[in-house]
N, C-alpha and C positions, 0 to 999 in steps of 0.2 A: 265442913259444910261449902264455905263461900269457895273455897279447891274446885270443888267437884262442880261444881255451877258452872265456875269459870272452864273450866274441861267439855261440859256438857253445848256450853256457848260455844265452844272451836269447834264442835262436830257439827253445828248446826248451821253456826251463820253460814253465807255465799261468800266465800273466803275470796276467791278470786273476780269476782264483779267487787266486792267489796274493798281490795287490793287495786284495781285498777282505775276504778274511781278516785281511788285517794293521789294513785297515779295522776292525774288528770288534773286534780287541786295542785299537785306537790308542780306541776308543768307551768300551772296559769302565770300570766305577767302582767296583771292588771294589777294596778297600785296596790289600793287599798285590801283586795284580795291576800297578794303576798306577804306583805307587809304586815298586817293582823296576823298571818301562821307563822310567819318567822318569828315574828314578836313574841307571840302567845308559848310557842314550841321554846325559846332562849330561855325565857323565865321561867318556863315549868320546867325544863331538865337542867337548868342552871349551868349552861351551856358555858365552856370559858373562850370566851371571843377573845382573847388576849394571847392566846397562842395563833389565832389565824393569820393570815398574812395581811387579809382583808376583813379589819375587825369594825367595820362598820356595818351594821345587820342592815341598811339603807341600799348598799352599795349590791346589794344580789339582785338578779335580776329576777327570780325564782325563786319559789323553796328549793330544789335539788340542789339547785347552785350554790345555794347555804347550807346544805345536808352533805353534800358531798366537798367541801371549803376545804381548798388549800392547807395546811399550816406552816408553820416556819419549823424545817428542819431544824434549824440549831437548835429549837426544842428537843427535836427525839436523837441525840448521839447515837450513833451507833456503838454495841457493846461488845468488848475486844474476845466474843465468844464465837465459833463454830456456826451456830444456829442462832439467830437473833427472834424474838418476835412478829409476828407479821403483822398486826393491828394493834392497837386502842383495845382494852378490854380488860375481862374478867376471864382464867381459865373456868371451864366449865369441868371439864375431867380431862386427865393424860394418863398414860401409861402403856400398858403390852397390849397387844393385841392377840386376844387368846384364842387361839384356834378357830381362827378367821370370825372372831367375833368382836365388834368395840363395844366397851363399856358407855353407858349412857348417864341413867343412874339408879340408883334404889332396887341393883337387880336388873335394870332394866338391861337387854343392849340388842345390837344390828348385827345383821350378815354382810361382812364387810364385799362380799360381792354385789348386794344390793345398793347397797353403799354406791357402788362406782358403777352403777348402773345395770348391772346384770354381766357385766365383761371378766370369767373367768381367768383371763392373761394379765389381768390387768393386776387383780385381786391376788394372785398368786406371787405376786414381785412382795407381797406387805405381809402377809402370813409369817406371825409370827412377829411382827415387828413395831413399830411405835408410832400413838397417836396421841394428838394433842387437839382439844375442841375451845376456841378460844371466841367466847360471847361478848358482843359490842352492844353495849346500852345504847338508847338515844342518845345520849348526851356527847358519847363521843366520837371521836376523828374516823371516817368511814369510807378511810383509803386504804386498801390493801397490798401490803409488799412482801416482797423477795427475800423469806428466812436464809437462803442462803443461792449463792450465782447458779442459774439453771436456764439448760437449754429446753423450750417448749416441743415435746414429743406426741400428747395426744390432748384433745380435747371431748368430751364428752355433756351434750347438754341433757337433760334428767327431768322431763317434767313432773310434775306433784302436786300435792298437797300443800296449802300455805298456813296453816297451826302457825299460831305465833312459837316464838323459842324464848324462854325463861325457864327457871329452875322449877316453877310448878306443871311446865306442858312437858319438861324431861322428868319431871317422874310418873306423871299421869299418863303421857301419849305414849303409846307401845309405838316403838321403829320412828321414833319422829325424822331424827333426819336425815332416815334413809327411805321416806315418804315423801318428805317437803320439796319443793324445785329446787336442784340446785347446779351448781357447774360445776363439774370435775375435769381441772387440767392436773397434768401429769408431766413433770420433769426431769431430764437427765440431770445428776449434779455428780458433786466429786464423792458424795455419799451415798451412791448408786440412784437410783429413783426417787422422788419426793412427787406426791399429790398434793394439791391445795384444793376445797373442795369450801367453793361459797354455796351457800346455804341460802334459801328466801324464805320468807316469811310473811306472814299477816303483815297487810298491807308494805310489803317492800315492791315498789314500782320498777323494778328491774335490777338487773346485774349487767356491770361491764369489764371487760379487758380493755387493757391496753393497746392491744393488737387488733381487737373485731370491733371494739366501738360495745355498744348495747349487744348482750346475746341473750336477755331473758327478761320477758316476757318470751316464747317461741311456741309454734305449735305444738300441740299435744304430742309428738311422739318423741322418742329419745334419737339423736344423733350425735355421730363419731367423726372427730377428724383429724386423722393422721397426717402432721406435722414434717415436713422431710425439707432437709437444705434443697432439692431441688424443685422445680425451679425457680422457687424465690430461695431468698435467705435467709435461715433459722432467727427465730425469733430466740434473741440470750436476752436476760434480763440478770442485773447484776443485782448482786447483797446489797439489799437493800432500797431497791429501786421498787415504784410505783407498779403493783401486778392490776389489779383489779378496784372496783370500787361499788358499793351499794348505793341504790336511791333510795333507802328508808331502809331499817335492819342491818344485819342478823349475825353470822355465827361462821370463823373460819375454820375447818379442818384439816389437820397435816397429818401425811402418814408418812414414816420413810420404812426401812425396810429390814429384816433381823440382823441383829447382832452389829448395827452399825453406830446408831448415835446414843445418848442418855441425853434426860431431861436435867435441868437443874436440880438439884436437889431442895431448893426453898420453895420450889413450886408444886402447889395442888390446886386441889378443888377450890374454888372461891378467890385464889390469889390474882389478887389487879395486877394487868402489863400493859405498857404500853411500846408501840412499836420503836423498835431498835433493841427492847431489853434485852440482858442473858437470858437463851433460851434452853439450850442444849450446848452438848459436844462430842465430838467421833468418840466412841468406843475406842 
């Protein structure tokens, strides 16, 4: 019953208004406001500040700076595998993309084409490939890093809903990841095309990339940018380099093509991961 009420509230709440209001609060630099918010959050979610480059809570000018805090990268050594975890969090699901559908939870799935903003030319590159969904909890490090070295080819911003992302909504909200606001980045890698999808959620105040700054929220329409070497240098990000970050929230989905990679055998739904952990290898 509790889960049903929670799902009902997700449908009824003014998702975008609530998220933008929290975003304003997260940007607030009034000392007592930001200090109260940061201190409460760090205690409530047992945030490990010993990993942060700046360990003092009082040093952050606003909540967003604290939430997207830089960590000591020596605490996240890169595994000697072809593919590393892009983020701290836990595996929501991973496995094959079955006939153009991606598994969500408890028999629910969603269309690959819908996830990628409706672009069939992109979806075709990942048919019968592999996917992995990593959920970032509130206490986690919220910067996203490259699982492999890649050259940016496409970015697609897809407006959408802002349902909370957790096990309850994954099991109870149809097409959750293909209906929430998201940013899709397509990279060319030595393992073929790779998609990194950064999915927004309730009270996610923004999604940023290292090459364009804040890219979500945007106006309520899909936009696509194709990146070519001319007239500017290509965006090339090395394995382990920062790719983007969340201002509150949410989820990263990786896609690879058919018969290219396989995930680590010990990974399954619920497995905890840190950025840099062994994630997969070339087939």
